[in-house]
Each structure stands twice: as structure tokens, then as C-alpha cells.
C-alpha positions in Angstrom: -162.9 7.7 104.7 -160.8 4.5 104.1 -162.1 2.1 101.4 -161.9 -1.7 101.6 -160.4 -4.2 99.2 -156.8 -2.9 98.7 -155.2 -5.4 96.3 -151.7 -6.7 96.3 -151.0 -5.0 92.9 -151.9 -1.6 94.3 -149.7 -2.2 97.3 -146.8 -3.3 95.0 -147.2 -0.2 92.8 -147.2 2.1 95.8 -144.1 0.2 97.1 -142.2 0.5 93.9 -143.1 4.2 93.6 -141.7 4.9 97.1 -138.5 2.9 96.3 -138.1 4.8 93.1 -138.2 8.1 95.1 -135.6 6.6 97.5 -138.2 6.6 100.4 -138.8 3.9 103.0 -141.8 1.8 101.9 -143.3 1.5 105.4 -147.0 0.7 106.1 -147.9 4.3 106.8 -145.9 5.6 103.8 -147.7 3.1 101.5 -151.1 4.0 103.0 -150.4 7.7 102.3 -149.3 6.8 98.8 -152.6 5.0 98.3 -154.5 8.2 99.4 -154.9 7.3 103.0 -157.0 4.2 102.1 -156.8 0.6 103.2 -156.3 -0.9 106.6 -152.7 -1.3 108.0 -153.3 -5.0 108.5 -154.2 -5.6 104.9 -151.2 -3.5 103.7 -148.9 -5.5 106.1 -150.2 -8.8 104.8 -149.6 -7.8 101.2 -146.1 -6.6 102.0 -145.3 -9.9 103.6 -146.6 -11.7 100.6 -144.5 -9.5 98.3 -141.4 -10.2 100.4 -142.1 -13.9 100.3 -142.6 -13.7 96.6 -139.3 -11.9 96.1 -137.6 -14.6 98.3 -139.1 -17.3 96.2 -137.5 -15.9 93.1 -134.2 -16.9 94.5 -135.3 -20.6 94.2 -134.8 -20.6 90.5 -132.3 -23.5 89.9 -131.4 -22.2 86.5 -129.9 -19.0 87.9 -128.1 -20.1 91.1 -126.6 -23.2 92.6 -128.2 -24.8 95.5 -125.6 -23.8 98.0 -125.3 -20.2 96.8 -129.1 -19.9 96.5 -129.6 -21.1 100.0 -126.9 -18.7 101.4 -128.3 -15.7 99.5 -131.9 -16.5 100.4 -131.0 -16.9 104.1 -128.9 -13.7 104.1 -131.7 -11.8 102.3 -134.4 -13.0 104.7 -132.2 -12.2 107.7 -131.4 -8.8 106.4 -135.0 -8.1 105.5 -136.2 -9.3 108.9 -133.5 -7.3 110.7 -134.2 -4.2 108.7 -138.0 -4.6 109.2 -137.4 -5.1 113.0 -135.2 -2.0 113.1 -137.8 0.0 111.2 -140.7 -1.2 113.4 -138.6 -0.5 116.5 -137.7 3.0 115.3 -141.3 3.7 114.3 -142.5 2.4 117.7 -140.0 4.5 119.5 -140.9 7.5 117.4 -144.7 7.0 118.0 -144.1 6.6 121.7 -141.9 9.7 121.7 -144.6 11.6 119.9 -147.2 10.4 122.4 -145.1 11.4 125.3 -144.4 14.8 123.7 -148.0 15.4 123.0 -149.0 14.3 126.5 -146.3 16.5 128.1 -147.2 19.4 125.8 -150.8 19.0 126.8 -149.9 19.0 130.5 -147.7 22.1 130.0 -150.4 23.8 128.0 -152.9 23.1 130.8 -150.4 24.3 133.4 -149.8 27.4 131.4 -153.5 28.0 131.1 -154.0 27.5 134.9 -151.0 29.8 135.5 -152.5 32.5 133.2 -155.9 32.1 134.9 -154.2 32.4 138.3 -152.2 35.4 137.1 -155.4 37.1 135.9 -157.1 36.4 139.2 -154.1 37.9 141.0 -154.2 40.9 138.7 -157.9 41.4 139.5 -157.2 41.1 143.2 -154.3 43.6 142.8 -156.7 46.0 141.0 -159.2 45.7 143.8 -156.5 46.3 146.4 -155.4 49.3 144.5 -159.0 50.7 144.5 -159.3 50.0 148.2 -155.9 51.6 148.8 -157.1 54.7 146.8 -160.4 54.8 148.8 -158.4 54.6 152.1 -156.2 57.4 151.0 -159.2 59.5 150.0 -160.8 58.7 153.4 -157.6 59.7 155.2 -157.5 63.0 153.2 -161.1 63.7 154.1 -160.3 62.9 157.8 -157.3 65.3 157.6 -159.5 68.0 156.2 -162.0 67.4 159.0 -159.2 67.6 161.5 -158.1 70.9 160.0 -161.6 72.3 160.1 -161.9 71.2 163.8 -158.5 72.8 164.5 -159.8 76.1 162.9 -163.0 75.9 164.9 -161.1 75.2 168.1 -158.8 78.2 167.3 -161.9 80.4 166.8 -163.4 79.1 170.1 -160.1 79.7 171.9 -160.0 83.3 170.5 -163.6 83.9 171.6 -162.7 82.5 175.0 -159.8 84.8 175.3 -162.0 87.8 174.2 -164.6 86.8 176.8 -161.9 86.4 179.5 -160.6 89.9 178.5 -164.2 91.3 178.9 -164.5 89.5 182.2 -161.2 90.9 183.4 -162.3 94.3 182.4 -165.6 94.0 184.2 -163.8 92.6 187.3 -161.5 95.6 187.1 -164.4 98.0 186.9 -166.1 96.2 189.8 -162.9 96.5 191.8 -162.6 100.2 191.1 -166.3 100.7 192.0 -165.8 98.7 195.2 -162.6 100.8 196.0 -164.5 104.0 195.3 -167.3 102.9 197.6 -164.9 102.0 200.4 -163.0 105.2 199.9 -166.3 107.1 200.1 -167.3 105.2 203.2 -163.9 105.8 204.8 -164.1 109.5 203.9 -167.6 109.7 205.4 -166.4 108.0 208.5 -163.5 110.3 208.9 -165.8 113.3 208.2 -168.3 112.0 210.9 -165.5 111.5 213.4 -164.3 115.0 212.7 -167.8 116.4 213.0 -168.2 114.6 216.3 -164.9 116.1 217.6 -166.0 119.5 216.4 -169.6 119.0 217.5 -169.1 120.6 220.9 -167.6 123.9 219.5 -169.4 123.9 216.2 -173.0 123.2 217.3 -174.2 126.5 216.1 -172.2 126.4 212.9 -173.5 122.8 212.3 -177.0 123.9 212.8 -176.5 126.7 210.3 -175.1 124.2 207.8 -177.4 121.4 208.7 -179.6 122.0 205.7 -176.7 122.2 203.4 -175.2 119.0 204.8 -178.6 117.3 204.6 -178.8 118.2 200.9 -175.2 117.0 200.4 -176.1 113.8 202.2 -179.1 113.3 200.0 -177.0 113.7 196.9 -174.4 111.3 198.4 -177.2 108.8 199.3 -178.5 109.0 195.7 -175.0 108.4 194.4 -174.6 105.5 196.8 -177.9 104.0 195.6 -176.8 104.4 192.0 -173.5 102.7 192.8 -175.3 99.8 194.5 -177.5 99.5 191.4 -174.4 99.5 189.2 -172.7 97.0 191.4 -175.8 94.7 191.2 -175.9 95.1 187.4 -172.1 94.3 187.2 -172.6 91.2 189.4 -175.4 90.0 187.1 -173.2 90.6 184.0 -170.4 88.8 185.7 -172.7 85.8 186.4 -173.7 85.8 182.7 -170.1 86.0 181.6 -169.2 83.1 183.9 -172.0 81.0 182.5 -170.8 81.8 178.9 -167.3 80.9 180.1 -168.5 77.5 181.3 -170.4 76.9 178.1 -167.3 77.8 176.1 -165.2 75.5 178.3 -167.7 72.6 177.8 -167.6 73.3 174.0 -163.8 73.3 174.0 -163.9 69.9 176.0 -166.3 68.4 173.4 -164.0 69.7 170.6 -161.0 68.1 172.3 -162.9 64.8 172.6 -163.9 65.0 168.9 -160.3 65.8 168.0 -159.1 62.8 169.9 -161.7 60.5 168.2 -160.6 61.8 164.8 -157.0 61.3 165.7 -157.8 57.7 166.7 -159.7 57.2 163.4 -156.7 58.6 161.6 -154.4 56.2 163.3 -156.7 53.3 162.5 -156.9 54.3 158.8 -153.1 54.6 158.7 -152.7 51.1 160.2 -155.2 49.8 157.6 -153.3 51.6 154.9 -150.0 50.0 156.1 -151.7 46.5 156.0 -153.0 47.3 152.5 -149.4 48.2 151.4 -148.1 44.9 152.9 -150.8 42.9 151.0 -150.0 44.8 147.8 -146.3 43.9 148.2 -147.3 40.2 148.8 -149.5 40.2 145.6 -146.7 41.8 143.6 -144.2 39.1 144.9 -146.7 36.3 144.0 -147.2 37.7 140.6 -143.4 37.7 140.0 -143.2 34.0 141.1 -146.1 33.1 138.8 -144.4 34.9 135.9 -141.2 33.0 136.6 -143.2 29.7 136.6 -144.8 30.7 133.2 -141.3 31.4 131.8 -140.1 28.0 133.1 -143.0 26.3 131.5 -142.3 28.0 128.1 -138.7 27.0 128.4 -139.7 23.3 129.0 -142.0 23.4 126.0 -139.1 24.8 123.9 -136.9 22.0 125.2 -139.5 19.4 124.3 -139.8 20.8 120.8 -136.0 20.7 120.4 -136.0 17.0 121.5 -138.8 16.2 119.0 -136.8 17.9 116.2 -133.8 15.9 117.3 -135.8 12.6 117.2 -137.2 13.5 113.7 -133.6 14.1 112.6 -132.5 10.8 114.0 -135.4 9.0 112.4 -134.6 10.6 109.1 -130.9 9.5 109.4 -132.1 5.9 110.3 -134.4 6.0 107.3 -131.4 6.9 105.2 -129.4 4.1 106.7 -132.2 1.6 106.1 -132.6 2.8 102.4 -128.8 2.3 102.0 -129.1 -1.2 103.5 -132.1 -1.9 101.2 -130.0 -0.7 98.2 -127.3 -3.1 99.3 -129.7 -6.0 99.7 -131.6 -5.4 96.4 -128.8 -6.8 94.1 -128.8 -10.0 96.1 -132.5 -10.5 95.7 -133.0 -9.4 92.0 -132.4 -12.1 89.3 -129.4 -11.7 86.9 -130.1 -10.6 83.4 -131.0 -13.3 80.8 -128.2 -14.6 78.6 
């Protein structure tokens, strides 16, 4: 905390110590030399008084003539005023440059923070997109597995349908053979009856003798015909059952085809969604690259500002050296000559 009541003697001691170390006795330098105490206004007032006191020393008539004293005093005041103006202008420019640099650096730091925050948000979005992309791939793999299972089930149904068709074909073949046998039997019976009618006239006696035998044979044949009719009815029933099974299998195959088409449509939809996810992922990667380039540009701008600040400090140091050289040149004009 700064203390009040800085005296002129303290300011003079601090000024002399800075001059002894070949440093510029500016207001800030004297304040630092005093331990960061005292107000700048008080230090400036004491410095003006000390400069006026040093200028008054040139008024000693015993040391200099009136004309020389006036010239030297005017020159010394002009040089001091000009040097002080140069120092104040350089300090003002330096302070303004520092303020501009601090403001620009704060803006760049804020922009860099915003850019990093945006980059983190984009990275989070990219991670979420990757998770969604992975989930879509897993859903697509599950759908493909379901399609494979449906294809296997369809193949099994097709195989069963082929087996049933083979059974139906076999039954139809048996039925056809039975029908042909029946027709052949009827044709043979018709031929036999016609032959019997032709031979009826001359074989009445022989027919009567064989009537019982023919009756027995006819009974056997009738029994066989009845059995064949029963077999035919049973085969017709089995054929109806097989045709119903065939229709059920055909309906199941149709449902399987519809399910397969629905799964194929779902697969195409998932593939389109996956393609859109890939495009969004590519856009996010491109935005991340642009933001990274902006961050690099911001860092380069900060480096350029730091280089400019270093250059300004170097220029200020050089100007301080020039001012100290000028002060060294002015000092012999303001100091009194040694006593004789």
C-alpha cells in the first residue's frame, strides 16, 4: 500500500541513485526505487522542483557571464524539456502499445477459448455420431442375420413343398393306375359279356353248367371292385388333404416373401441412413479441420503480437540509452565548475 508524504530529499536520493546506475530517472522508475510508494503527482512535482533548482544554479554571477549564463540556461531548459517530452511520448506510446497488446491478447485468448469449446462440442458430436453409426451397423448386421434366417426357413419350406408335391405326384400316379386298372377291368368285362352274348346261343348248356362258377367269380370281382372304389375314395380324400396342405404351404411361402420384402426395405432404409451418417461424419471432420486451422492462426497471431511487443521493448530500451547519453551530454552544462 502506498504511503503519503514523500519528501523532495527522498525523490532526489532516488533520482541520484538511478543516474548513478545509468538508468532513466522516470516517475515510475523513481517510484519503484522508493519501494512503490508515493503518488506519481507528488513525484512529478518534486522532479520539476529539482529541475528548476538545478536551472537556478546557473544564475550564479560569480561563475558565468550574463550572456553565457543565459545561453546555457536556455539550452539546458530546452534540452531538458525536449528530453522530458520525448520520454513522456515514448512512455505514452509504450503504455498504449501495452494496452493494445493486452487487449488483443485477451481477445485472442477469448477466441481461442471459444474455439476450443467449439472443438470440444464438435468432438462430442462426432463421438455421438460414431456411436449412432456403430448402432446402425449393428442393426444392419442383425437385419442381415434375420434375412439369412428367413432365407433358410424359406429354403426349408420350399424343400417341404417339393416333397409334398412329390408325394402328391406319386398319389396321383397311383390314382391314375387304379383308374386305368378299373377301366381295363370294365373293358375286359364288357368284352367278356359281349363274347358270352355271342356264344350264348350255342353255349346255353355250357353256361348253365358254369353259371355257379361264374357267379362265384363275379362275386369275387365285385368284392375287388368294391375294394377298389374304397381305395379310390381314400385316395381322393388324401389328395384333398394334400391339396389343402399345399395351399397352406403356398400361403406360408407368400407370407415369407412379404416378410423378406419388408426386411429388404428395412435394410435399404438402414443403408440410406448409414450413408447419411457417413456424410454427416465427413462434414464434422471437415469442420474440425477448419477450426483447428483457426486455432493455429490465432496462435500465430499471438506469437506475432509477442514479437512486436519484444521489438517495442527493444526500441524503448534503445531510446532510453539515447536519452541517457543526451542527459550525460547535458549534465556538464548544468553542473557548476569546480571552485578555484
